[in-house]
N, C-alpha and C positions, 0 to 999 in steps of 0.2 A: 735476820739479815747478817751476813758475814762480812767483816771488813776484808779488804784485799790489799795486797801490795802489787802495784803494777811495775813489772820489770821492764823499764824503758817504755815502749809502747808495744811490747811483744805479746804478753798474755797475763791475765789477771791471776795472780798467785795468792791463795788465802793467807791472811795475816798470821795464822797459827802454824803455818808451814815454814820450813827452813829450806832455802835454796842451797842445794848441795853442789850443783855444777852448772856452769854456763859455757856455751860454745859460740864461736863467731870470731869476727875480727873487729877490734875497736868497739865503737858503739853499735855495730850491726850484729845483734844477737840472733842467732839461728837455732839455738837449742837451750832449753832450760830443764833442769831436773830438780824437783823439790820433794821433801819428805814431810808427811803428816805425823802428828804425835802418836798415832796408832801404828806407825811403821810403814804405811802405804807410801809407795814412791810413784811419782808421776813424771813422765818425760814428754815434753813438748818440743817438736821440731817444726820449724816454720814451713818448709816446703811440704812435709808430710801432712801437716794440718791443712794447708791450703789446697794441695792437689789431691790428697787421698781422703781428707776429711776425718782424720782420727788422730788421737794421741794414745800413748801406751801407759798402762798402770800396772804396777807389780804389787799384789796384795797377797800376803801369806805365801809368798814364793810362786804365785800363779800370775802369769802375764795375761792381761786383758786389754781390750781396746775400749776407749771411750769414743764413740762415733758422733758425727754431726747430726743435729736434728734433721728430720726428713726435709723440711723446707730449706734449710741451709744447704744440705747435701745436693738438692736439686739445683739450687742456684750455682753452686760450685761446679757441678757437672755441666751446666749450660755454658757458663763462662769458659770452662776448660775446653769443651767441644768446639765452641766458636773460635777460640784462640788457636787450637790445634789445626782445625780445618782451614782457617785463614792463612796460617803459615804454610800449610801444605799447598794451597792454591797459589799463594804468592811465590813460593819457591818454584813451583812447576812452571808458572808463567815466565819467571826470570830465566829459568833454564831454557825454555822454548825460545825466548827472545834472543838469548846469547847464541844459541845454535843457529837460529835463522840468520843472525848477523855473521857468524863465522862462515857459513856456507853460502852467503849471499842469496838466500832462498826466499826473501820477501823484500818489499819496498821499505825504505827508511821510515815513512809514516806508520806502516804496519808494525814494524819492530818497536818504534817509540810508544805506540799505543799498548802493545803487549807489555812493555816494561811499566807503563803508567798504571795499567789495571793491576799488575802484580804488586806495585807499590801500594795501591789502595788496600789490598788484602794484607800486606805486611803491617800497615798502620792499624788496620782493624784488629789483627791478631795481637799486636802489642797493647792496644788499649783494652781489649778483652782481658788480657793477662793482668793489667793494672787494676781493673775493676774486680777481678777475682781476688787479688791480694787485699784490696781495700775491704772486701766483704768476707774475708776469711774468719774462722771461729776465733773468739777472743776469751772465752770463759767456759767453765763447766757449770751447767745448770743443775737444779735440785733433782731433776729427773734422770741425771746421769748421762746427759748428752752434751755435745758441744754447741754453744750458742754464739751467734754473731750479733753485732750491733745492727740497728736499723739500716736498711739498704742505702748505699751512697754511690754516687757516680764519680765522686772525687774526694780525696782527702790528702792532707800533707803529712806523711809519716816517714821522715828521713832516717829514723832509727831502725827501720825494718828492712833487712836485706832484699826481701822479695819486692818491696815497694820501690826501692832505689833501682834495682835491676830492671823492673818493668818500666819505670818512669824514664830512665835513661834510654832504654830501648825504644820507647815511643818517641822520644825526642829525636833519636837517630833516624827513625823512619820518616819523620817530618822533614828533617834536613835532607835526607835522600830524595824525598818527594820534590823538593825545590829543584834538584838537578834533573829529575825526570820531566818536570814541566818545562824547564828552560831548554831541554833537548829539542823542543819543537821550534825553537828560534832558528832562523836560517842566516846564512852569510856572516857568521861570527868570525872575527879574527882570532888568532891564537890566544892572546891575552884575554879577550872577552870570553872565550870558551873556558879558559882556566878559572876565571873569576866567577862565571855564572853557572857552570856545570861541574867542573872538576872540584872546586873548593867545597861546595856543599856536600858533594859526594864523599870527599875525604872526611869532612866533619861527621857525616853519618857513619862512616866506617869506624872512626875512632870511638864514637859512642857505642856502636855495636860491640867493640872489643871490651870497653869498660863494663857494659852490661853483662857480657858473657863472663868476665872475670869475677864479678860480684856473684853471679849465679853459681859459679864453681865454688866460691868461698862459702856460699849458703849451704850447698849440698854437703861439702866437706867440713863444714863448721870451722872455718878459719884457715885451713891449710890444705894444699893439694894432697889428695889421697887416691889410692887405687881401690875402686869400689865397683868391680865388674858385675856384681849381682844386683846393683841398684839401677833401675830404669831411669830414675831422675838424673843419676850421674851420667849415664850415656847421653841423655838428651842435652845436658848443658855442655858436655865435651864436644859432641857433634856440632852443636850450634857454634861453639867457639872456633872449631876448625873452619866452619863456613864463614865466620867473621874474618878470620885471617885470610882466607882465599879472596873475600871481597876486598880486603885492604890491598892485597897484591894487585888485584884487578884495577882498583882505583888509582894506585900509584902509577901503574902502566898507562893510564889514560891521560897523563899529563902531556900537554902539547908543548913540544920544545920550540922556543921562539926562533931559533936559528933555522929550523927546517919547516915549521908549521905542521909537523906530524906528531902523532902520539908515539910513546915509547915502544909499545908492542901491542898490536891488534890481537895477536894470538893469546897473550897473557890476559888481555882485557876480556876476551870472549870466553876462554876456557876457565879463567878464574871465576868469572861470574856464573858460568854454567855449573861448575862443580860446587861452588859455595852455595848457590841457590838450591842445588840438589841436597846439600847437607841440611839446609833450613827446611826443605820440604820433608825429608825423612824424619827429622826431629819433630816436626809438626804432626806427622802421622803417628809417631811413637807416643806423642803427648796424649793422643786420644785414648790410650790405654792406662794413663796415669791419672786416674780420677776416682772419686768416691764410689764405693760399692753401692748397689741399689739399696736405699734406706731400709727396706723391709728384710734384707737378707742378712744383716749383721745386727744381732741384739746389742742393746746398750748395756754398759757395765752398771753395777749398783752405784749410787751416788757416793762421791768422796768428799763433796763440799756442799754447803747450802747454796741456794739460789741467791743471786745478788742483783 
């Protein structure tokens, strides 16, 4: 049994290894690089381990991958597919609802139901992303694969950027859901509308932006970088663009007390439609950011003992 040093709650690092580099912002560690006495260097990146199911090892100048155990990889793929598909559906429904509203092509109840069902899929996608993070690989086993802890539906891990981003996003979808449900209320005054619908919508938009910012910091390891060759980078950037469009849409939905009208119907509908299209596109791209089929990538030789 090997003793380990747990770097925050990031990854179990062997006690005989020396941590050479960390990346992230503050307590949110998104990258660790450590070296073993024999010169082997291991690099763990939080999103790569969670989404792709591998970490990199450099041994005798040769770069290898340590991949997730088959059972762990399957669970990561299922969570990732559910999350990506849910965001795709949620975004598509929000885009549809906004276009129906813009062109007055459906009744108000039909539009409200379209948004509500889309909101359900957004919440489902956010929770699936949270569960994927909670059950991501945490150690290297004796057989040279990445192992995870026993399956959990919930955990409190505020030092992990992936957890914080997913949890804040999930809370944002729930806040947004309040506005979607309250939209079915009729005969609201301007102040009632702002309190029951506009306010929770803005709270949700703020949380989306916070989550997106943390997601960018995770991918870029603490600072904004240009990474056009990284699919994960494009996903978080497009999602953040969508979050800003949602914020503009939300701000435009404020009902002015003097007139009883929203600031701009055009901004509301097109901001929602384009922002949701960003979420839908990012969700579709997420389906391609997942572990390879377990049998297709051989495991690297062990670098540490099982713990």
